[in-house]
PADRENMI-153970 format. One record per residue: residue in one letter; x negated, y, z negated of N, C-alpha, C, CB in turn. Coordinates in steps of 0.2 Angstrom, whole numbers, padded with zeros to 4 digits, always signed. Atoms other than C-alpha are relative to their C-alpha. Glycine has a CB too. Layout:
BEGIN
aXYZXYZXYZXYZ
...
REM end
This chain:
BEGIN
x+0006-0005+0002-0072-0129+0182-0001+0005+0006-0006-0004-0001
x+0001-0005-0005-0074-0113+0191-0007+0000+0003+0001+0007-0003
x+0007+0000-0003-0089-0110+0203-0005+0004-0005+0000+0004+0007
x+0004-0003+0005-0096-0098+0190-0002-0004-0005+0003+0007-0003
x+0002+0005+0006-0095-0111+0176-0005-0005+0003+0006-0003-0002
x+0004+0006-0002-0103-0124+0187-0007+0003+0001+0002-0002+0007
x+0007-0003-0001-0118-0112+0191-0003+0001-0007+0001+0007+0004
x+0003-0001+0007-0120-0107+0173-0002-0007-0003+0005+0004-0005
x+0002+0007+0003-0120-0126+0168-0005-0003+0003+0006-0004+0000
x+0005+0003-0004-0133-0130+0181-0007+0000-0004-0001+0003+0007
x+0006+0000+0003-0150-0135+0175-0005+0006+0002-0004-0006+0001
x+0004-0006-0003-0158-0122+0186+0001+0006-0003+0001+0000+0008
x-0002-0006+0003-0148-0108+0179-0003+0000-0007+0007+0001+0000
x+0002+0001+0007-0152-0114+0161-0008+0002+0000+0001-0007-0003
x+0007-0001+0000-0171-0114+0165-0002+0007+0001-0003-0005+0005
x+0002-0007-0002-0171-0097+0173+0002+0005-0006+0004+0002+0006
x-0003-0004+0006-0160-0090+0158-0005+0000-0006+0006-0002-0002
x+0004+0000+0006-0172-0097+0145-0007+0003+0002-0002-0008-0001
x+0006-0003-0002-0187-0091+0155+0000+0008-0001-0002-0001+0007
x-0001-0007+0001-0180-0073+0155+0001+0002-0007+0007+0002+0004
x+0000-0001+0007-0176-0074+0137-0007+0000-0003+0005-0005-0004
x+0006+0000+0002-0193-0079+0133-0005+0006+0002-0004-0007+0002
x+0004-0006-0002-0201-0065+0143+0002+0006-0003+0000+0000+0008
x-0002-0007+0003-0190-0051+0137-0001+0000-0007+0008+0000+0002
x+0001+0000+0007-0191-0057+0119-0007+0001-0002+0003-0006-0003
x+0007-0001+0001-0209-0058+0120-0002+0007+0000-0005-0004+0004
x+0001-0007-0001-0210-0041+0127+0002+0005-0006+0003+0003+0007
x-0003-0004+0006-0199-0033+0113-0004-0001-0006+0008-0002-0001
x+0003+0001+0006-0207-0042+0099-0007+0002-0001+0000-0008-0002
x+0007-0002+0000-0225-0039+0103-0001+0007+0002-0004-0005+0004
x+0001-0007-0001-0222-0021+0108+0001+0004-0007+0005+0002+0005
x-0001-0003+0006-0217-0017+0090-0003-0003-0006+0008+0001-0001
x+0003+0003+0005-0228-0028+0080-0005+0004-0004-0004-0006+0003
x+0005-0004+0004-0239-0022+0066-0006-0004-0002+0004+0002-0007
x+0006+0004+0001-0257-0026+0061+0000-0002-0007-0006+0004+0001
x+0000+0003+0007-0262-0035+0045+0000+0005-0006-0006-0004-0001
x+0001-0005+0006-0265-0019+0035+0007+0003-0002-0004+0006+0003
x-0007-0002+0001-0246-0015+0037+0003-0004-0006+0004+0000+0006
x-0003+0005+0005-0242-0031+0026-0004+0000-0006+0001-0006+0004
x+0005+0001+0005-0257-0031+0015+0003+0003-0007-0007+0002+0001
x-0003-0002+0006-0250-0030-0003+0006+0005+0000-0006+0004-0004
x-0006-0004-0001-0235-0021+0004+0007-0004+0001+0000+0005+0005
x-0006+0004-0002-0223-0035+0011+0000-0007-0003+0000+0000+0007
x+0000+0007+0003-0217-0052+0005-0005-0005+0003+0007-0002+0000
x+0004+0005-0003-0227-0061+0017-0007+0000-0003-0001+0001+0008
x+0006+0000+0003-0243-0056+0009+0000-0004-0006-0002+0008-0002
x+0000+0004+0006-0238-0063-0008+0002-0007+0001+0006+0003-0005
x-0001+0007-0002-0231-0079+0001-0007-0003+0002+0005+0000+0005
x+0006+0002-0002-0248-0080+0009-0005-0002-0006-0004+0005+0004
x+0003+0001+0006-0256-0079-0008+0002-0006-0004+0000+0006-0005
x-0003+0006+0003-0245-0092-0015-0002-0006+0003+0008+0000+0000
x+0002+0006-0004-0250-0104-0001-0007-0001-0002+0001+0002+0008
x+0007+0001+0002-0268-0101-0006-0001-0003-0007-0004+0007+0000
x+0000+0003+0007-0265-0105-0024+0002-0007+0000+0006+0003-0004
x-0001+0007+0000-0257-0121-0019-0005-0004+0003+0007-0001+0005
x+0006+0004-0003-0272-0126-0008-0005-0001-0005-0002+0005+0006
x+0005+0001+0006-0282-0123-0024+0002-0005-0005-0002+0007-0002
x-0002+0004+0006-0272-0135-0034+0004+0003-0005-0005-0004-0002
x-0003-0003+0005-0263-0122-0044+0008+0000+0001-0002+0008+0000
x-0008+0000-0001-0244-0121-0048+0002+0007+0000+0002-0004-0007
x-0002-0007-0001-0238-0104-0042+0007+0001-0004+0001+0002+0007
x-0006-0001+0003-0221-0107-0050+0000+0001-0008+0005-0007+0001
x+0000-0001+0007-0227-0106-0068+0000+0008-0002-0007-0002-0002
x+0000-0007+0002-0228-0087-0067+0006+0003-0002-0003+0004+0006
x-0006-0003+0002-0210-0084-0068+0002-0001-0007+0005-0004+0005
x-0001+0001+0007-0210-0090-0086-0002+0007-0004-0004-0006-0003
x+0001-0006+0003-0217-0073-0089+0005+0006+0000-0007+0003+0002
x-0005-0005-0001-0202-0064-0083+0006-0001-0003+0001+0001+0008
x-0007+0001+0003-0184-0061-0088+0006-0002+0005+0002+0007-0002
x-0005+0003-0005-0175-0069-0073+0004+0006+0003+0004-0005-0003
x-0004-0006-0002-0169-0051-0068-0005+0004+0005+0002+0004-0005
x+0005-0004-0005-0184-0041-0060-0005-0004+0003-0003+0006-0005
x+0005+0004-0004-0194-0048-0046-0007+0002+0000+0003-0001+0007
x+0007-0002+0000-0212-0048-0049-0004-0004+0006-0004-0001-0007
x+0003+0004-0006-0216-0057-0032-0001-0007-0002-0006+0003+0002
x+0000+0007+0002-0212-0074-0039+0000-0005+0006+0005-0002-0005
x-0001+0005-0005-0213-0090-0029+0007-0003+0000-0006-0005+0000
x-0007+0002+0001-0195-0093-0026+0003-0004+0006+0005+0006+0000
x-0002+0005-0005-0195-0104-0011-0002-0007-0001-0002+0002+0007
x+0003+0007+0001-0197-0123-0010-0007-0001+0002+0005-0005+0003
x+0007+0001-0002-0215-0129-0008-0001-0002+0007-0003-0006-0004
x+0001+0001-0008-0211-0134+0010-0002+0006+0003+0007-0002+0002
x+0002-0006-0004-0212-0116+0015-0007+0002-0001+0004+0005-0002
x+0007-0002+0001-0229-0113+0006-0005-0005+0003-0001+0001-0008
x+0004+0005-0003-0236-0129+0012-0001+0001+0008+0003-0007-0001
x+0000-0001-0007-0231-0124+0030-0005+0007+0001+0007+0002+0002
x+0005-0006-0001-0240-0107+0027-0007-0002-0001+0002+0005-0005
x+0007+0002+0001-0255-0116+0021-0003-0003+0007+0000-0005-0006
x+0002+0003-0006-0255-0126+0037-0002+0006+0005+0006-0004+0003
x+0001-0005-0004-0254-0110+0047-0006+0004-0001+0006+0005+0000
x+0006-0003+0002-0268-0102+0037-0006-0004+0002+0000+0001-0008
x+0005+0004-0002-0279-0117+0040-0002+0000+0007+0001-0007-0002
x+0001+0000-0008-0277-0115+0059+0000+0007+0002+0006-0004+0003
x+0000-0007-0001-0279-0096+0058-0007+0003-0002+0006+0004-0002
x+0007-0003+0003-0298-0094+0053+0000+0001-0007-0002+0006+0004
x+0000-0001+0007-0292-0094+0035-0001+0007-0002-0005-0005-0003
x+0000-0007+0002-0290-0075+0035+0007+0003+0001-0006+0004+0004
x-0007-0003+0000-0275-0064+0033+0002+0003+0006+0001+0005-0006
x-0002-0003-0006-0276-0055+0049+0001-0006+0005-0006+0004+0003
x-0002+0005-0004-0277-0071+0059+0006-0004-0001-0006-0006+0000
x-0006+0004+0002-0263-0079+0049+0006+0005+0002+0000+0000-0008
x-0005-0004-0002-0252-0064+0053+0002-0001+0007-0001+0008-0002
x-0001+0001-0007-0254-0066+0071+0003-0006+0002-0007+0001+0004
x-0003+0006-0002-0251-0084+0071+0007-0001-0003-0004-0005-0004
x-0006+0001+0002-0236-0083+0060+0005+0004+0004+0001+0003-0008
x-0005-0004-0004-0228-0069+0070+0002-0004+0007-0003+0007+0002
x-0001+0004-0006-0230-0080+0086+0005-0006-0002-0006-0003+0003
x-0005+0005+0002-0221-0094+0076+0007+0002+0000-0003-0004-0006
x-0006-0003+0000-0207-0083+0072+0003+0002+0006+0000+0006-0005
x-0003-0002-0007-0205-0077+0090+0002-0007+0003-0006+0003+0004
x-0003+0007-0003-0204-0096+0095+0006-0002-0003-0006-0005+0000
x-0006+0002+0003-0191-0099+0082+0006+0004+0002-0001+0001-0008
x-0006-0004-0003-0181-0084+0088+0002-0002+0007-0003+0007+0001
x-0002+0002-0007-0181-0090+0106+0003-0007-0001-0006+0000+0005
x-0003+0007+0001-0178-0108+0100+0008+0001-0002-0004-0004-0005
x-0007-0001+0002-0162-0102+0091+0004+0002+0005+0000+0006-0006
x-0004-0002-0005-0156-0093+0106+0001-0006+0005-0004+0006+0004
x-0001+0006-0005-0159-0109+0117+0006-0004-0003-0006-0003+0001
x-0005+0005+0002-0149-0120+0105+0007+0003-0001-0002-0002-0007
x-0006-0003+0000-0135-0107+0103+0003-0001+0007+0000+0008-0001
x-0002+0001-0007-0134-0108+0122+0002-0007+0001-0006+0002+0005
x-0002+0007-0001-0134-0127+0122+0006-0002-0004-0006-0004-0002
x-0006+0002+0004-0121-0128+0108+0007+0002+0004+0000+0003-0007
x-0006-0003-0003-0108-0117+0118+0000-0004+0007-0001+0007+0001
x+0000+0003-0007-0113-0125+0135+0003-0007+0000-0007+0000+0003
x-0002+0007+0001-0109-0142+0128+0008+0000+0000-0003-0003-0006
x-0007-0001+0001-0091-0136+0125+0003+0004+0006+0002+0003-0007
x-0003-0003-0007-0089-0129+0143+0002+0007-0002+0006-0004+0002
x-0001-0007+0002-0090-0111+0136-0006+0004+0003+0001+0002-0007
x+0007-0003-0002-0104-0104+0148-0001+0007-0001+0000-0002+0008
x+0001-0007+0001-0100-0086+0146-0002+0001-0007+0006+0004+0002
x+0001+0000+0007-0100-0088+0127-0008-0002-0001+0005-0003-0004
x+0007+0002+0001-0117-0097+0128-0005+0005+0002-0001-0006+0004
x+0004-0005-0002-0125-0083+0137+0000+0006-0005+0001+0003+0007
x-0001-0006+0005-0117-0069+0125-0003-0002-0006+0007+0001+0000
x+0002+0002+0007-0121-0079+0109-0008+0000+0000+0002-0007-0001
x+0008+0000+0000-0140-0081+0114-0002+0007+0000-0002-0004+0006
x+0003-0007+0000-0143-0063+0119+0002+0004-0006+0004+0003+0006
x-0002-0003+0006-0133-0057+0104-0005-0001-0006+0007-0001-0002
x+0004+0002+0006-0144-0067+0092-0007+0002+0001+0000-0007-0001
x+0007-0001-0001-0161-0065+0100-0002+0008+0000-0002-0003+0007
x+0002-0007-0001-0160-0046+0104+0003+0005-0005+0002+0002+0007
x-0003-0005+0005-0150-0039+0089-0005+0003-0004+0006-0003-0003
x+0005-0003+0004-0159-0027+0078-0001-0003-0007+0002+0007-0001
x+0002+0004+0007-0157-0038+0062-0005-0005+0001+0007-0002-0002
x+0005+0005-0001-0166-0052+0070-0007+0003+0001+0002-0004+0006
x+0007-0003-0002-0180-0041+0077-0003+0003-0006+0001+0006+0005
x+0003-0003+0006-0181-0032+0060-0003-0006-0004+0006+0003-0004
x+0003+0005+0004-0184-0049+0051-0006-0002+0003+0005-0006+0001
x+0007+0002-0003-0198-0053+0064-0005+0005-0002+0001-0001+0007
x+0005-0006+0001-0206-0036+0062-0003-0001-0007+0003+0007+0000
x+0002+0001+0007-0207-0039+0043-0002-0007-0002+0006+0003-0005
x+0002+0007+0001-0211-0057+0045+0003-0004-0005-0008+0000-0001
x-0004+0003+0004-0197-0064+0036+0001-0008+0002+0007+0003-0001
x-0001+0007-0002-0195-0083+0036+0007-0002+0002-0002-0005-0005
x-0007+0001-0001-0176-0082+0039+0001-0003+0007+0004+0006-0001
x-0001+0001-0007-0178-0083+0058-0002-0008+0001-0004+0004+0005
x+0003+0007+0000-0188-0100+0056+0005-0005-0003-0006-0001-0003
x-0005+0004+0003-0175-0107+0044+0007+0000+0005+0002+0002-0007
x-0006+0000-0004-0161-0102+0056-0001-0004+0006+0002+0008+0002
x+0001+0004-0006-0169-0110+0071+0001-0007-0002-0007+0002+0002
x-0001+0007+0002-0170-0126+0062+0007-0002-0002-0004-0002-0006
x-0007+0002+0001-0152-0125+0056+0004+0000+0007+0003+0006-0004
x-0004+0001-0007-0146-0122+0074-0001-0006+0003-0002+0006+0004
x+0001+0006-0003-0155-0137+0080+0004-0006-0004-0008-0002-0001
x-0004+0005+0004-0147-0147+0066+0008+0000+0002+0000+0002-0008
x-0007-0001-0002-0129-0140+0071+0001-0003+0007+0002+0007-0001
x+0000+0003-0007-0133-0145+0089+0001-0008-0001-0006+0002+0004
x+0000+0007+0000-0136-0163+0084+0006-0003-0005-0007-0003-0003
x-0006+0002+0005-0121-0163+0071+0005-0003+0004+0002+0006-0004
x-0006+0002-0004-0109-0166+0086-0003-0006+0004+0002+0005+0004
x+0002+0005-0003-0120-0180+0093+0000-0006-0004-0007+0002+0003
x-0001+0006+0004-0115-0197+0086-0007-0004+0000+0006-0004+0002
x+0006+0005-0001-0131-0206+0093-0006+0003-0004-0002+0000+0007
x+0006-0003+0003-0143-0193+0085+0002+0004-0006-0004+0004+0005
x-0003-0004+0006-0133-0187+0070-0005+0000-0006+0007-0002-0002
x+0005+0000+0006-0147-0192+0058-0005+0005+0001-0003-0007+0000
x+0005-0006-0001-0158-0179+0066+0003+0006-0003-0001+0001+0007
x-0003-0006+0003-0145-0166+0060-0002+0001-0007+0007-0001+0001
x+0001+0000+0007-0148-0171+0042-0008+0002-0001+0002-0006-0003
x+0007-0001+0000-0167-0171+0045-0002+0008+0001-0004-0004+0005
x+0001-0007-0002-0167-0153+0053+0003+0004-0006+0002+0002+0007
x-0003-0004+0005-0155-0147+0040-0004+0000-0007+0007-0003-0002
x+0005+0000+0006-0167-0152+0026-0006+0004+0001-0002-0008-0002
x+0005-0004-0002-0181-0144+0035+0001+0007-0001-0003-0002+0006
x-0003-0007+0000-0171-0128+0036+0000+0002-0007+0007+0001+0004
x-0001-0002+0007-0167-0128+0017-0007+0000-0003+0004-0005-0003
x+0007-0001+0003-0186-0131+0014-0003+0006+0001-0004-0006+0003
x+0003-0007-0002-0190-0115+0023+0003+0005-0004+0000+0001+0008
x-0004-0005+0004-0176-0105+0015+0007-0003-0001+0000+0007+0004
x-0006+0004+0002-0161-0112+0006+0006+0004+0001-0001-0003-0006
x-0006-0003-0001-0148-0100+0012+0005-0004+0003-0001+0007+0004
x-0004+0005-0003-0141-0114+0022+0004-0004-0004-0004-0004+0005
x-0004+0004+0005-0135-0122+0006+0007+0001+0000-0003+0001-0007
x-0007-0002+0001-0119-0113+0008+0004-0004+0005+0001+0007+0002
x-0004+0004-0005-0114-0124+0023-0001-0008-0002-0002+0001+0007
x+0001+0006+0002-0118-0140+0014+0006-0005+0000-0003-0001-0008
x-0006+0005-0001-0100-0147+0014+0001-0003+0006+0006+0004-0002
x-0001+0004-0006-0101-0151+0032-0004-0005+0001+0000+0005+0006
x+0005+0005+0000-0115-0162+0029+0002-0005-0006-0007+0002-0001
x+0000+0004+0006-0111-0169+0011+0007-0003-0001-0002+0004-0005
x-0007+0002+0002-0092-0171+0011+0002-0005+0006+0005+0006+0000
x-0002+0005-0006-0087-0188+0021+0006+0002+0004+0001-0006-0003
x-0006-0001-0004-0070-0182+0026-0001+0006+0005+0006+0002-0004
x+0001-0006-0004-0078-0166+0034-0005-0003+0006-0003+0006-0003
x+0005+0003-0005-0093-0176+0042+0003-0006+0003-0007-0002-0004
x-0005+0005-0002-0081-0186+0052-0004-0005+0005+0005+0003+0004
x+0002+0005-0004-0084-0201+0063-0007-0003-0002-0001+0003+0007
x+0006+0002+0003-0098-0207+0052+0001-0006-0005-0004+0006-0004
x-0001+0006+0005-0098-0225+0044-0003+0002-0006-0003-0006+0003
x+0002-0001+0006-0101-0225+0026-0007-0001-0001+0004-0003-0006
x+0008+0002+0000-0118-0234+0027-0004+0005+0003-0001-0007+0003
x+0004-0005-0003-0124-0221+0039+0000+0006-0003+0003+0001+0008
x-0001-0006+0004-0117-0207+0029-0005+0000-0006+0007+0001-0002
x+0005+0000+0006-0127-0213+0013-0007+0000+0003+0002-0007-0003
x+0006+0000-0003-0142-0216+0024-0002+0008+0001-0001-0004+0006
x+0001-0007-0001-0141-0198+0030-0001+0005-0006+0005+0003+0005
x+0001-0004+0006-0139-0190+0013-0006-0002-0003+0007-0001-0004
x+0006+0002+0004-0153-0200+0006-0006+0003+0004-0001-0008+0000
x+0005-0003-0004-0164-0194+0021-0001+0007-0002+0001-0001+0007
x+0000-0007+0001-0159-0176+0017-0003+0001-0007+0007+0003+0000
x+0003-0001+0007-0163-0178-0002-0007-0002+0000+0004-0005-0005
x+0007+0002-0001-0179-0187+0003-0004+0006+0002-0001-0006+0004
x+0003-0006-0003-0184-0172+0014-0001+0006-0005+0003+0002+0006
x+0000-0005+0005-0180-0160+0000-0004-0001-0006+0007+0002-0002
x+0003+0001+0006-0187-0168-0015-0007-0002+0000+0004-0006-0004
x+0007+0003+0000-0203-0177-0010-0006+0006-0001-0002-0004+0006
x+0005-0005+0001-0214-0161-0008+0001+0004-0007+0001+0005+0006
x-0001-0004+0006-0206-0154-0024-0002-0004-0006+0007+0002-0001
x+0002+0005+0005-0211-0169-0035-0006+0003-0005-0001-0007+0002
x+0006-0003+0004-0228-0162-0041+0002+0005-0005-0006+0002+0004
x-0001-0006+0004-0221-0146-0047+0006-0002-0005+0003+0006+0004
x-0006+0002+0004-0205-0154-0055-0004-0004-0006+0005-0005+0003
x+0004+0004+0006-0217-0166-0065-0004+0004-0004-0004-0006+0004
x+0004-0004+0003-0229-0153-0069+0003+0005-0005-0004+0005+0004
x-0004-0005+0004-0216-0140-0076+0006+0001+0003-0004+0006-0002
x-0007+0000-0003-0198-0143-0072+0003+0007-0002+0004-0006-0003
x-0003-0007+0001-0193-0127-0081-0002+0005+0004-0001+0002-0008
x+0002-0005-0004-0203-0116-0071+0002-0001+0007-0008+0001+0000
x-0002+0001-0007-0199-0124-0055+0008+0001+0001-0001-0008+0002
x-0007-0001+0000-0180-0124-0059+0001+0008+0000+0003-0003-0005
x-0001-0008+0001-0181-0105-0064-0002+0003+0006-0004+0003-0006
x+0003-0003-0006-0191-0101-0048+0005+0000+0005-0006-0002+0002
x-0005+0002-0005-0178-0109-0037+0007+0004-0001+0001-0007+0001
x-0006-0004+0001-0163-0101-0045+0000+0007-0001+0004-0004-0006
x+0001-0007+0001-0170-0084-0047+0004+0004+0004-0008+0002+0001
x-0004-0004-0004-0161-0078-0032+0007+0001-0002+0000-0003+0007
x-0006-0001+0002-0145-0081-0041+0001+0004-0007+0003-0007-0001
x+0000-0004+0006-0150-0071-0056-0003+0007+0000-0003-0004-0006
x+0003-0006-0001-0160-0057-0050+0004+0006+0000-0005+0000+0006
x-0004-0006+0000-0155-0039-0053+0000+0003+0007-0003+0005-0005
x+0000-0004-0006-0150-0028-0038-0004+0006+0000+0007+0001+0002
x+0004-0007+0001-0161-0014-0044-0006+0000+0005-0002+0001-0007
x+0006+0000-0004-0175-0019-0032+0002-0002+0007-0006-0004-0003
x-0002+0002-0007-0165-0023-0016+0001+0007+0004+0007-0003+0000
x+0000-0006-0005-0163-0011-0001+0005+0005-0002+0001-0003+0007
x-0006-0005+0002-0146-0004-0007+0002-0002-0007+0006-0001+0005
x-0001+0001+0007-0144-0003-0026+0008+0000-0001-0004+0005-0004
x-0007+0000+0002-0126-0009-0029+0001-0007-0002+0004+0001+0007
x-0001+0007+0002-0119-0024-0038+0006+0000-0004-0006-0003-0004
x-0006+0001+0004-0105-0031-0049-0002+0000-0008+0004-0006+0002
x+0002+0000+0007-0115-0030-0065+0004+0004-0005-0008+0002-0001
x-0004-0004+0004-0106-0016-0073+0007-0002-0001+0000+0007+0002
x-0007+0003+0000-0089-0024-0069+0001-0006-0004+0002+0000+0007
x-0001+0006+0003-0092-0041-0075-0004-0002-0006-0002-0005+0005
x+0004+0001+0005-0106-0040-0088+0002+0004-0006-0007+0001+0001
x-0003-0004+0005-0099-0035-0105-0005+0005-0003+0001-0005-0006
x+0004-0005+0003-0115-0026-0112-0007-0001+0003+0000-0001-0007
x+0007+0001-0002-0133-0023-0107-0004-0005-0004-0004+0007-0001
x+0003+0005+0005-0138-0034-0122+0001-0007+0003+0002+0001-0007
x-0002+0007-0002-0129-0049-0115-0003-0002+0007+0008-0001+0001
x+0003+0001-0006-0137-0046-0098-0007-0001+0000+0002+0006+0005
x+0007+0000+0000-0154-0045-0104-0003-0005-0005-0003+0007-0002
x+0002+0005+0005-0155-0060-0116-0003-0005+0004+0006-0003-0004
x+0004+0005-0003-0165-0076-0112+0005-0005+0004-0004-0003-0005
x-0005+0005-0003-0149-0086-0106+0000+0002+0008+0007+0000-0003
x+0000-0001-0007-0148-0089-0087+0007+0001+0003-0003-0006+0003
x-0007-0001-0002-0129-0091-0085+0003+0007+0000+0004-0005-0003
x-0003-0007+0000-0124-0073-0090-0003+0004+0006-0002+0003-0006
x+0003-0004-0005-0136-0067-0077+0003-0002+0007-0007-0001+0001
x-0003+0002-0007-0126-0076-0063+0007+0003+0000+0000-0008+0000
x-0007-0002+0000-0109-0068-0068+0001+0005+0006+0001+0003-0006
x-0001-0004-0006-0112-0054-0055+0001-0003+0007-0005+0005+0000
x-0001+0003-0006-0111-0067-0042+0007-0003+0001-0005-0006+0001
x-0007+0003+0000-0093-0072-0046+0004+0002+0007+0004+0003-0006
x-0003-0001-0007-0086-0063-0030-0003-0004+0005-0001+0007+0002
x+0003+0004-0005-0098-0073-0020+0002-0007-0001-0008+0000+0000
x-0002+0006+0001-0094-0089-0028+0008-0001+0002-0001-0002-0007
x-0007+0001-0002-0075-0086-0026+0001+0000+0008+0004+0006-0003
x-0001-0001-0007-0077-0081-0008-0002-0007+0004-0004+0006+0003
x+0003+0006-0003-0087-0097-0004+0005-0006-0001-0007-0002-0003
x-0005+0005+0002-0074-0108-0013+0006+0001+0004+0002+0001-0008
x-0006-0001-0004-0060-0100-0004-0001-0002+0008+0002+0008+0001
x+0002+0002-0007-0069-0103+0013+0000-0008+0000-0006+0002+0002
x+0001+0007+0001-0072-0121+0007+0008-0003+0000-0003-0003-0006
x-0007+0003+0000-0053-0124+0003+0003+0001+0007+0004+0004-0005
x-0003-0001-0007-0048-0117+0020-0003-0006+0005-0002+0007+0003
x+0003+0005-0004-0060-0130+0028+0004-0007-0002-0007-0001-0001
x-0003+0006+0002-0053-0144+0017+0007-0001+0002+0000-0001-0008
x-0007+0001-0002-0035-0141+0021+0001+0001+0008+0005+0005-0003
x+0000-0001-0008-0040-0139+0040+0003+0006+0003+0003-0007+0002
x-0002-0007-0003-0035-0121+0042-0005+0003+0004+0002+0004-0006
x+0006-0002-0004-0052-0118+0049-0004-0006+0003-0004+0006-0003
x+0004+0005-0002-0064-0128+0059-0007+0000-0003-0002+0001+0008
x+0007+0000+0003-0082-0133+0054-0004+0006+0002-0003-0006+0001
x+0004-0005-0003-0089-0120+0065+0002+0007-0003+0000+0001+0008
x-0003-0006+0003-0078-0106+0058-0003+0000-0008+0007+0000+0000
x+0002+0000+0007-0083-0112+0040-0007+0002+0000+0001-0007-0003
x+0008-0002+0000-0102-0110+0045+0000+0008+0000-0003-0003+0006
x+0000-0007-0001-0098-0092+0050+0002+0003-0007+0004+0002+0006
x-0003-0003+0006-0087-0088+0035-0004+0000-0006+0007-0003-0001
x+0004+0001+0006-0098-0095+0022-0007+0004+0000-0002-0007-0001
x+0006-0004+0000-0114-0086+0028+0002+0007+0000-0004-0002+0006
x-0002-0007+0001-0104-0070+0030+0002+0002-0007+0007+0001+0005
x-0001-0002+0007-0098-0071+0012-0006+0001-0004+0004-0006-0003
x+0007-0001+0003-0116-0074+0007-0002+0007+0001-0005-0005+0002
x+0003-0006-0002-0121-0058+0016+0004+0006-0003-0001+0001+0007
x-0004-0006+0001-0107-0046+0011+0002+0000-0008+0006+0000+0004
x-0002+0000+0007-0103-0052-0007-0006-0001-0005+0005-0006-0001
x+0006+0001+0005-0121-0055-0014-0001+0007-0003-0006-0002+0005
x+0002-0006+0003-0125-0043-0027-0007+0003+0001+0001-0001-0008
x+0006-0003-0002-0142-0041-0020+0000+0000+0007-0006-0005-0002
x-0001-0001-0007-0143-0034-0003-0007+0001+0004+0004+0007+0001
x+0006-0001-0004-0157-0036+0010+0002+0000+0007-0005-0005-0002
x-0002+0000-0007-0157-0033+0029+0000-0007+0003-0005+0004+0004
x+0001+0007-0003-0163-0051+0032+0006-0004-0001-0006-0003-0002
x-0006+0004+0001-0146-0057+0025+0004+0000+0006+0003+0002-0006
x-0004-0001-0006-0137-0050+0040-0002-0004+0006+0000+0008+0002
x+0002+0005-0005-0148-0060+0051+0003-0006+0000-0008-0001-0001
x-0003+0007+0001-0140-0076+0045+0007+0001+0003+0001-0002-0007
x-0007-0001-0003-0123-0069+0052+0000+0000+0008+0004+0006-0002
x+0001-0001-0008-0129-0065+0070+0000-0006+0004-0006+0004+0001
x+0000+0005-0005-0132-0082+0077+0007-0004+0000-0005-0005-0002
x-0006+0004+0001-0115-0089+0071+0006+0005+0001+0001-0003-0007
x-0006-0005+0000-0104-0073+0075+0005-0003+0005-0003+0006+0003
x-0005+0002-0005-0096-0082+0090+0002-0007-0001-0003+0000+0007
x-0001+0007+0001-0095-0099+0082+0008-0001-0001-0003-0002-0007
x-0007+0001+0001-0076-0097+0077+0003-0001+0007+0003+0006-0004
x-0003+0001-0007-0073-0097+0096-0001-0007+0003-0003+0005+0005
x+0001+0007-0002-0079-0115+0097+0006-0004-0001-0006-0003-0003
x-0006+0004+0001-0066-0128+0100-0002-0006-0005+0002-0003+0007
x+0001+0005+0005-0065-0141+0086+0002-0007+0004+0005+0000-0006
x+0000+0006-0003-0068-0159+0092-0001-0006-0005-0004-0001+0006
REM end
């Protein structure tokens, strides 16, 4: 180990580095923040806040999707109830008003942003890649896509932070169960992380894990995901199912960049606008193919688990027929993961 590596791996250096990241990130995030009026009836966070209020009143927010065509988004509740329950918790501790909620949620996203940077640092440092640990952390915390997600109060940064914690514990045999727990929590906030499910759910990939322990971990993951959803599954399974899979059927017409594969893969406008769900998923064929291709590379051991994490999320961002800036945010924390050594 070189002298530079020894310095970077020291606890004192890590503490100073984390402190600098915290101070600089705080300065950047809170110098470009917006007040509550910016989000009121304009951004997704306002409608997610309203959904949280509905849940607190005992209403089922997923029922409203039954009024739509599974194509155009009318601000439906498309996340798992974990996320809305979390927003309810934040609201209850923010004087139960929208302005206080915005300030609290922004600070939570800031903490998640810094936490993500810290765990990127720890993941690389554990593999004796000190320079990469610094570069990866800075690249994720300060890139414009991450900052843009925080400005518009997208929950992606929170889900990414939990996912990075999960991936950190994935290589720790003693605490591997925590990896499944944090993975479930990440999916509960936003389920884009579902694309890396094989590294958790395929025994041959989740190596060095006894079968009993593997079954326990998968059971824990399912428990985390299903328990908060049970009231809505029991109340109206159809509306809950349609709300959760809406992201796989929605039209690209209301995304940031209007582009998609609908004209190439869908035979006619009539077949695309009927009540069936599967035809509306056809424009995602390039996405599904790219994910399958990445999975096959993983199975035949042409790529490492870390490379698969990056490739699967990259495929999601660049082959999705719906395009939003926050999708690019999911690529940035894993951009250097292919450089990690497989163990």
